Every structure is written in structure tokens, then in C-alpha cells.
N, C-alpha and C positions, 0 to 999 in steps of 0.2 A: 518394571512394567514394560510391555511390548510396544513401546512408542518411540519413534525416531523424531528428534528435534531437528528441524531443517531451517537454516538461516542463510540468506544471501547477503553478502557484505561488500562494501568498498570504503576503505578508510574509516573503520569503526572502532579504533583503539579506545575511544572514550567509553564505549558501551559494551564491548564484546565480553569482557570478563563477567560482568554482572548478568548479561544475557545468558551466557553458557551455564553459569552456576544456578540461575533460576530454572533453566530448562531441565537440568539434571534432577530437579525435585520430582519430576514426573516422567522423565525420559531415561531410557537405558543407553542411549547413544545420542550424540549431537554431531550433525554433519554441517559443515560450513562450505558454501559455494562462494568463493571469493573472486571478485572481479579485478584481480591484479592490483591489490591495494599497495599504496606507496608508503604507508605508515607501519606500525607494529601489529596490525590486526592479526596477521597469520601467526606470528610468533606467540602472541598472547592466547590465541585460540588453541593452539597446540599445547601450550603449557597448562591450559585448564581442561585438557582431556578431550577436546573436540578433534574430529577428523576433518582436515581441510583439503578441498579440491579447488584448484585454480582454474578459472574459466573466464575469458574475456566476456564482458557483459553482452548478453543476447537479447536483452529486453526483460521487463519485469516477469511476465508470465513464462516465457521460454527459459529464463534462468532458473526459476523455481522448478519447472518441469524437468529440466536437465538434472537437477539434484535428486529426483526421486529414485533413479537407478542405483544410487549409492546408499540408500536407506534400506536396512535389513528388515524392518518391520512394516506392516501394512498401515498401521495408524501413524499419521504424520501430524506433528505440531509445528506448523510453518509460521513462525513469528519473524518480524523484522528485528534488527539488533537493538532498536530503541523501544521495543514492546515487551511487556512482562505480564504474566498471569496475575490477576488479582486473587485474593484469598478464596473467593467463591468459585473461581474457575479451577484453582488447584484442587479444591474439595470435589468438584464435579468430576474431575478426571480420576483422582485417587480413589473415590468411592465407586468407580466403574459405572457411573450413571449413563455414560455414552454407549454402554453395551446392553442396556436394558430394553432398547427398541431397535427396530430395523432401519436406523438412519446411517448414512455414510458420510455426512458432513454436518458440522455444527457452526452456526454463526453466533459469535459472541458480541456483546455490546462493547464498544470502545470508549474509554475515557481519555480524551485528548487534553494534554497539558501544555501550556506555554510557561516554560520554566517549571515552577511548582504550582501554578494556578490552573485549575480545571476550567476548560472552556465548555460550558454546558448550555450554550445558546447558539443561535444562527445555524441550527441544523447540525451542529457538531456533536450533539448527544441527544438520543442514543444513536451513535454511528455504528452500524453492524458490519462485521467482517468475518468471513469464513477463514479460520486459521487452523482448524482441526478437522481432519478428514481421513477417510480410508482410501488409499491409492489404488485398491483393486477396482473400484467403481467411480472414483472421483479424482479430478486432476486439475491443475491450474490451466487457465485458458492460454491462448497464444497472444493475448494482448500485450503490447509493449509497455503500457502504462495502466495503472489501476486495474490490474488483472482480477478476474473472478475465478472462483472454483466452480467447475462444471461437475455437478453431482447428480446422482439418481434420486436421492431422497434426503433433502436438506432440512435441518431443524434449527430454528432460532431459540436460543436459551438465554435466560436473564442472568448470565454471569459475565464477568468483565475482563477485558485486556486494558492494561495501563500503557498509554502511548506518550512517551516523553520525547516528542519529535523536534522541539524547537526551544531555544533560549531567548529568542527575540522575534519581534515582528519582521525584522529584516530577513531572518532566516526563513520565515514562512513565505515571504514574497519571493525570495530567491528560489525556493523549492517549487512554488507554484509556477514561476516563470519557466523553470526547467521542464516541469510536467506539461506545460502548455505547448512547448516545442515538440515533445515526444507525442503528445496527443494529436497535434496538428498533422504530423508526419503519418501517424497511424491512420487517421481519417482520410488523408490524401491517398495513401496506398490502397485503402479499401474502396476508393472510387467516389468518396463523398465530395460533392460540389455544392457551393452555397452562393447566395446573392450578397452584394456588397453591404447591405444593411444588417446582415446577420450578426457581426461582432457587437455593434452598438445595441441592437435589440436584446441579444442574449445577456450582455453585460448588465443592461438596465434591469432586466427581469431577475437576474441573479441577485442584484443588490436589493431589490424590493422584497424578494422572497426571504432573504436572510435577515434583513433589517426589520421588516414589519411582520411577516408571517411566521418567522422562526425566532421571534422574541429578542432580536438584537437591540431593538429600540429600548428595552428595559435594562440594558447593561452599559449605559454611559458611553464613554469614548471607546472602550474595548468593543462594544457592540457595533458601532459604526465602522471601526477599523476592520473588524473581521468581515463585515458585509462588503466593504470596499475591496478587500483582498479577494473575496469570492467573485466579485464583479470583474476584477482585474484578470483573474484566471480565465473566466469565461470569455471576456473580450479578447485577450491575447491568443487564446486557443484558436478562435475563429479568424482573428486578424492574420495570424500566421498561416492558417489554411488558405485564406484569400490570397496571400502573397505567393504561396506555392502554385495556386491556380493561375495567377497572372504570369508567373515565370513559365509555366507549362504552355500558356497561350503564345507567349513570345517565341519559345522554342519551336512550336508547331508552325507559326507564321514564317519563321526564318527558313524552315525546311521546304516550305511551299515555293520559295523563289529559286 
């Protein structure tokens, strides 16, 4: 098939072999853009038939965009190392259903797993992501975190990606904390400025939405935990942005003397 698998990696020795082997089910090449991993990611990727390009991390969107130039095909399957196509998605691609209409990007449903347990509440399912697109008219955005594919004619399809992103709640919290830092810096660089009540307000709204409106309340301790994690992410994102604003104000006041 004329499809290029594209994956950005950093220290993914746990997942990379399974990821590459899964991609080769529908791709005729796999390109790895590796952010200078310190483990065996690169060696394992090369041993499993992938072409590896080393590139210091540019940000989520820019890193993916950088990889497009190394892909020989127009159709790109851009999964993360801990994401795999479900059976229905494999069939969708193998049966060439993506070529039957004039769409240049496809948004798949994502099944998020904590260890082997599906999280299908608190807004985590159906979580849609565009991971399959035609690079002639669609491309990753420049966002540093949670990038999106900018497409001309996007289509949502009811097929699935399996995302095995975490083994524990601790890992989810750590990842959300990292994302909140990246997101705060991105918002600050874009000129976004907020009031001091924004972190608490948005954190509270995020909890209420996930716990009550997105069915977390019906999922016991896991439901309240996921809702609290989402509230934590929202609170920390804006709290860190507020901190950047205050540091900026201090620097500007010092220059005025």
C-alpha cells in the first residue's frame, strides 16, 4: 500500500517494536522521528525495518511536520508509539475505503486504556483524533502540544485507535503536568492573558463536566479520579500561565527603573 507510517518517539523501547510491526500491516514504510532517545528505541526501530531520523524535539506539531519530508507517500498514518489500529481501522484502510470519497483526513475514534482497562467515561470516549491524512492538502499544526491536523476536507469515521498510554494514575498525572507546562508556554507565546480567578474557575468547570455531564459519577472511584485529573490539568495549565504573566510584569517593571 502507498502509505507511510510516521511516528515521533522519545524513549519508547517498551512500545516501538509492537508499534512498527502493527504499522507494517498497512504501510509500505515506517519513518521514526526520534527526539534523541537515551534508551534502545533507535536500535530496535532499525532492527524492525523502520527508517530513523534523529531530531531534537521541536514540539508536538512541528516534530510531526518535520517528518513529512522523509515520507515517500502522500497518505500518512501518523500514530504515537503507544497507539495501534483496531481491527475495524485496519479493514477501513486495507479495503481502500479512504479513497472512495474526496476526503484528505480521517478522524478515528480513540479507545484509551489504563493498563488493560478501557476508560470509556469522563469524555475519554469517543475521543477523536486525526491520525490518517494526505500530506498534499493536510498537515500537522504548529501547536507545541495537542496538535491538530489542518485539513481541507476532514471526515469522522467510526473505526478505532487503541491507545495504551499509561500503566497507572501516577503516569497520567505526570503526563498531564508536563502537558500543562507546554500548553501554558504556548498560550503565553500566543499572547493569551488571563485573570487570577481563571485557574480555579476552569478547574472547577472541568471537574463538573467530567464527573457529572460525562458520566464519571457512574464509574465509582475511577470516575472521580479521572475527573480530578482533568480538573488538575485545567487548573495547572492556567496557573502556570498566570505565573508567566506575573514574571513578565516583574521584568517589565524592572526595565522601567
